[in-house]
MARDOFI-70802 format. One record per atom (N, C-alpha, C): y, x, z; residue number from 0. Coordinates in steps of 0.05 Angstrom, whole numbers, plus 5000, padded with zeros to 4 digits. Layout:
# MARDOFI-70802
[[Y, X, Z], NUM]
...
***
This chain:
# MARDOFI-70802
[[5934, 5023, 7651], 0]
[[5916, 5012, 7632], 0]
[[5924, 5020, 7605], 0]
[[5907, 5032, 7590], 1]
[[5911, 5039, 7562], 1]
[[5890, 5025, 7546], 1]
[[5898, 5012, 7524], 2]
[[5879, 4999, 7507], 2]
[[5886, 5005, 7478], 2]
[[5866, 5005, 7462], 3]
[[5871, 5006, 7433], 3]
[[5871, 4976, 7424], 3]
[[5895, 4966, 7422], 4]
[[5898, 4938, 7414], 4]
[[5888, 4934, 7386], 4]
[[5891, 4953, 7369], 5]
[[5880, 4954, 7343], 5]
[[5870, 4981, 7338], 5]
[[5843, 4985, 7337], 6]
[[5832, 5010, 7335], 6]
[[5845, 5029, 7314], 6]
[[5850, 5054, 7321], 7]
[[5862, 5074, 7303], 7]
[[5890, 5067, 7294], 7]
[[5902, 5046, 7303], 8]
[[5928, 5038, 7293], 8]
[[5948, 5036, 7316], 8]
[[5941, 5023, 7338], 9]
[[5961, 5018, 7358], 9]
[[5949, 5024, 7386], 9]
[[5961, 5041, 7401], 10]
[[5953, 5046, 7428], 10]
[[5975, 5034, 7447], 10]
[[5966, 5017, 7465], 11]
[[5984, 5003, 7482], 11]
[[5978, 5011, 7511], 11]
[[5999, 5021, 7526], 12]
[[5994, 5029, 7553], 12]
[[6015, 5014, 7571], 12]
[[6004, 4999, 7590], 13]
[[6021, 4986, 7611], 13]
[[6034, 5007, 7627], 13]
[[6060, 5005, 7630], 14]
[[6075, 5025, 7646], 14]
[[6081, 5014, 7674], 14]
[[6096, 4992, 7676], 15]
[[6104, 4980, 7701], 15]
[[6118, 4954, 7697], 15]
[[6122, 4939, 7718], 16]
[[6140, 4916, 7716], 16]
[[6168, 4924, 7707], 16]
[[6180, 4907, 7691], 17]
[[6207, 4913, 7683], 17]
[[6227, 4896, 7699], 17]
[[6230, 4906, 7723], 18]
[[6246, 4890, 7743], 18]
[[6275, 4888, 7734], 18]
[[6286, 4907, 7721], 19]
[[6314, 4905, 7714], 19]
[[6319, 4886, 7691], 19]
[[6298, 4879, 7676], 20]
[[6301, 4861, 7653], 20]
[[6293, 4833, 7659], 20]
[[6270, 4829, 7671], 21]
[[6260, 4802, 7673], 21]
[[6246, 4796, 7699], 21]
[[6250, 4813, 7719], 22]
[[6236, 4807, 7745], 22]
[[6206, 4809, 7741], 22]
[[6192, 4791, 7754], 23]
[[6161, 4791, 7752], 23]
[[6153, 4782, 7725], 23]
[[6171, 4769, 7709], 24]
[[6163, 4758, 7683], 24]
[[6165, 4778, 7661], 24]
[[6168, 4803, 7666], 25]
[[6171, 4824, 7646], 25]
[[6156, 4849, 7653], 25]
[[6148, 4864, 7632], 26]
[[6134, 4890, 7637], 26]
[[6142, 4909, 7615], 26]
[[6139, 4934, 7621], 27]
[[6145, 4955, 7602], 27]
[[6119, 4967, 7592], 27]
[[6117, 4971, 7566], 28]
[[6093, 4982, 7553], 28]
[[6101, 5006, 7536], 28]
[[6083, 5026, 7536], 29]
[[6087, 5049, 7518], 29]
[[6069, 5043, 7494], 29]
[[6081, 5044, 7470], 30]
[[6067, 5038, 7446], 30]
[[6067, 5064, 7429], 30]
[[6042, 5070, 7420], 31]
[[6038, 5093, 7403], 31]
[[6023, 5084, 7378], 31]
[[6033, 5092, 7355], 32]
[[6018, 5086, 7330], 32]
[[6023, 5110, 7311], 32]
[[6003, 5114, 7293], 33]
[[6005, 5137, 7276], 33]
[[6030, 5137, 7258], 33]
[[6043, 5160, 7256], 34]
[[6066, 5163, 7239], 34]
[[6092, 5154, 7251], 34]
[[6091, 5146, 7277], 35]
[[6115, 5136, 7291], 35]
[[6116, 5150, 7318], 35]
[[6140, 5154, 7328], 36]
[[6142, 5166, 7356], 36]
[[6134, 5145, 7376], 36]
[[6123, 5155, 7399], 37]
[[6117, 5137, 7421], 37]
[[6144, 5125, 7431], 37]
[[6142, 5101, 7440], 38]
[[6166, 5088, 7451], 38]
[[6159, 5067, 7471], 38]
[[6178, 5062, 7489], 39]
[[6174, 5041, 7508], 39]
[[6187, 5015, 7499], 39]
[[6172, 4993, 7503], 40]
[[6182, 4967, 7496], 40]
[[6178, 4949, 7519], 40]
[[6195, 4930, 7523], 41]
[[6193, 4909, 7544], 41]
[[6183, 4884, 7532], 41]
[[6166, 4870, 7546], 42]
[[6156, 4844, 7539], 42]
[[6162, 4825, 7561], 42]
[[6174, 4802, 7554], 43]
[[6181, 4783, 7575], 43]
[[6170, 4756, 7568], 43]
[[6160, 4742, 7588], 44]
[[6152, 4714, 7585], 44]
[[6175, 4696, 7591], 44]
[[6182, 4679, 7571], 45]
[[6203, 4659, 7576], 45]
[[6192, 4638, 7595], 45]
[[6211, 4623, 7607], 46]
[[6203, 4604, 7627], 46]
[[6183, 4584, 7616], 46]
[[6187, 4575, 7591], 47]
[[6168, 4555, 7580], 47]
[[6140, 4567, 7575], 47]
[[6138, 4593, 7569], 48]
[[6112, 4605, 7567], 48]
[[6098, 4608, 7593], 48]
[[6114, 4616, 7614], 49]
[[6103, 4618, 7640], 49]
[[6093, 4591, 7649], 49]
[[6108, 4570, 7645], 50]
[[6099, 4543, 7652], 50]
[[6074, 4534, 7637], 50]
[[6071, 4543, 7613], 51]
[[6046, 4537, 7597], 51]
[[6022, 4548, 7612], 51]
[[6024, 4572, 7622], 52]
[[6000, 4585, 7635], 52]
[[5998, 4573, 7664], 52]
[[6020, 4568, 7678], 53]
[[6018, 4558, 7705], 53]
[[6007, 4529, 7705], 53]
[[6010, 4514, 7683], 54]
[[5999, 4488, 7682], 54]
[[5969, 4488, 7684], 54]
[[5957, 4510, 7675], 55]
[[5927, 4514, 7676], 55]
[[5919, 4529, 7701], 55]
[[5934, 4550, 7709], 56]
[[5925, 4568, 7729], 56]
[[5939, 4564, 7757], 56]
[[5958, 4547, 7758], 57]
[[5974, 4543, 7783], 57]
[[5995, 4565, 7785], 57]
[[6011, 4565, 7805], 58]
[[6033, 4584, 7809], 58]
[[6021, 4612, 7809], 58]
[[6034, 4630, 7795], 59]
[[6024, 4658, 7793], 59]
[[6040, 4677, 7810], 59]
[[6026, 4695, 7823], 60]
[[6039, 4715, 7840], 60]
[[6050, 4738, 7821], 60]
[[6066, 4756, 7833], 61]
[[6075, 4778, 7817], 61]
[[6054, 4794, 7804], 61]
[[6033, 4799, 7819], 62]
[[6011, 4815, 7807], 62]
[[5996, 4799, 7786], 62]
[[5993, 4774, 7789], 63]
[[5980, 4758, 7768], 63]
[[5998, 4756, 7743], 63]
[[6023, 4755, 7747], 64]
[[6041, 4754, 7723], 64]
[[6040, 4780, 7707], 64]
[[6038, 4802, 7721], 65]
[[6035, 4828, 7708], 65]
[[6008, 4830, 7693], 65]
[[5987, 4820, 7705], 66]
[[5961, 4818, 7691], 66]
[[5963, 4801, 7667], 66]
[[5977, 4778, 7669], 67]
[[5981, 4760, 7646], 67]
[[5997, 4773, 7624], 67]
[[6018, 4788, 7632], 68]
[[6033, 4801, 7611], 68]
[[6017, 4822, 7596], 68]
[[5999, 4836, 7610], 69]
[[5982, 4855, 7597], 69]
[[5963, 4841, 7577], 69]
[[5953, 4818, 7585], 70]
[[5936, 4803, 7566], 70]
[[5951, 4793, 7542], 70]
[[5975, 4784, 7547], 71]
[[5992, 4774, 7525], 71]
[[5999, 4796, 7506], 71]
[[6006, 4820, 7518], 72]
[[6015, 4843, 7502], 72]
[[5993, 4851, 7482], 72]
[[5968, 4849, 7490], 73]
[[5945, 4857, 7473], 73]
[[5944, 4839, 7448], 73]
[[5956, 4815, 7449], 74]
[[5956, 4797, 7427], 74]
[[5982, 4799, 7411], 74]
[[6004, 4803, 7425], 75]
[[6031, 4802, 7413], 75]
[[6037, 4828, 7398], 75]
[[6033, 4850, 7411], 76]
[[6043, 4875, 7398], 76]
[[6028, 4882, 7372], 76]
[[6002, 4878, 7370], 77]
[[5990, 4884, 7344], 77]
[[6002, 4867, 7321], 77]
[[6008, 4842, 7328], 78]
[[6020, 4824, 7308], 78]
[[6049, 4833, 7301], 78]
[[6064, 4842, 7321], 79]
[[6091, 4851, 7316], 79]
[[6092, 4877, 7301], 79]
[[6072, 4894, 7304], 80]
[[6070, 4920, 7292], 80]
[[6053, 4919, 7267], 80]
[[6047, 4897, 7256], 81]
[[6028, 4895, 7234], 81]
[[6039, 4908, 7209], 81]
[[6064, 4912, 7205], 82]
[[6075, 4926, 7183], 82]
[[6088, 4951, 7191], 82]
[[6106, 4960, 7175], 83]
[[6121, 4985, 7181], 83]
[[6148, 4980, 7194], 83]
[[6153, 4955, 7200], 84]
[[6179, 4949, 7212], 84]
[[6181, 4960, 7240], 84]
[[6207, 4964, 7249], 85]
[[6212, 4973, 7276], 85]
[[6213, 4949, 7294], 85]
[[6203, 4951, 7317], 86]
[[6203, 4929, 7336], 86]
[[6229, 4932, 7353], 86]
[[6239, 4909, 7360], 87]
[[6263, 4908, 7378], 87]
[[6253, 4917, 7406], 87]
[[6271, 4929, 7421], 88]
[[6264, 4940, 7448], 88]
[[6253, 4919, 7467], 88]
[[6263, 4894, 7464], 89]
[[6254, 4873, 7482], 89]
[[6244, 4849, 7466], 89]
[[6219, 4842, 7471], 90]
[[6208, 4819, 7458], 90]
[[6204, 4797, 7479], 90]
[[6212, 4773, 7472], 91]
[[6209, 4750, 7490], 91]
[[6189, 4732, 7478], 91]
[[6169, 4724, 7494], 92]
[[6148, 4707, 7485], 92]
[[6153, 4679, 7495], 92]
[[6156, 4660, 7476], 93]
[[6161, 4632, 7483], 93]
[[6134, 4617, 7481], 93]
[[6134, 4593, 7492], 94]
[[6110, 4576, 7491], 94]
[[6102, 4571, 7462], 94]
[[6121, 4568, 7444], 95]
[[6115, 4562, 7416], 95]
[[6101, 4586, 7403], 95]
[[6103, 4610, 7415], 96]
[[6090, 4633, 7404], 96]
[[6061, 4636, 7411], 96]
[[6052, 4618, 7429], 97]
[[6024, 4619, 7439], 97]
[[6009, 4594, 7430], 97]
[[5987, 4599, 7414], 98]
[[5971, 4577, 7406], 98]
[[5958, 4564, 7430], 98]
[[5958, 4537, 7431], 99]
[[5946, 4523, 7454], 99]
[[5917, 4531, 7456], 99]
[[5904, 4537, 7435], 100]
[[5875, 4545, 7436], 100]
[[5872, 4573, 7448], 100]
[[5893, 4588, 7450], 101]
[[5891, 4615, 7462], 101]
[[5897, 4617, 7492], 101]
[[5908, 4596, 7503], 102]
[[5916, 4597, 7531], 102]
[[5893, 4604, 7549], 102]
[[5870, 4590, 7547], 103]
[[5847, 4596, 7564], 103]
[[5837, 4624, 7560], 103]
[[5836, 4634, 7536], 104]
[[5827, 4661, 7530], 104]
[[5845, 4682, 7543], 104]
[[5871, 4678, 7541], 105]
[[5890, 4696, 7552], 105]
[[5888, 4697, 7582], 105]
[[5885, 4673, 7595], 106]
[[5880, 4672, 7624], 106]
[[5855, 4686, 7632], 106]
[[5835, 4683, 7616], 107]
[[5809, 4696, 7622], 107]
[[5812, 4727, 7619], 107]
[[5826, 4737, 7598], 108]
[[5831, 4765, 7594], 108]
[[5847, 4777, 7618], 108]
[[5864, 4760, 7630], 109]
[[5881, 4769, 7652], 109]
[[5866, 4767, 7679], 109]
[[5841, 4757, 7678], 110]
[[5826, 4753, 7703], 110]
[[5834, 4729, 7718], 110]
[[5846, 4710, 7705], 111]
[[5857, 4686, 7718], 111]
[[5843, 4661, 7710], 111]
[[5822, 4663, 7694], 112]
[[5809, 4640, 7682], 112]
[[5788, 4628, 7699], 112]
***
């Protein structure tokens, strides 16, 4: 899956689950933006963030977690790359990083709503 998370600014490509880093709760993404080299970054859902989504959707399978990570990445990476700063190689999303009003929309984007 490749998306333009922010048109003409950020291209986000899901690569694979990041099994070495976070098991089913993590994924690797290729990020490309003008003026910067393409690079791979890992995104991980902390346990409290996972519980936030599972409270609405029930227990999530490995495939559902990867779909959820892709939906979360579309919201998280544009915000993290909003300036010229370099992103850390591994970003961890906590429940406090997700607005309660966004939970249903993220689940819908992941096909879990």
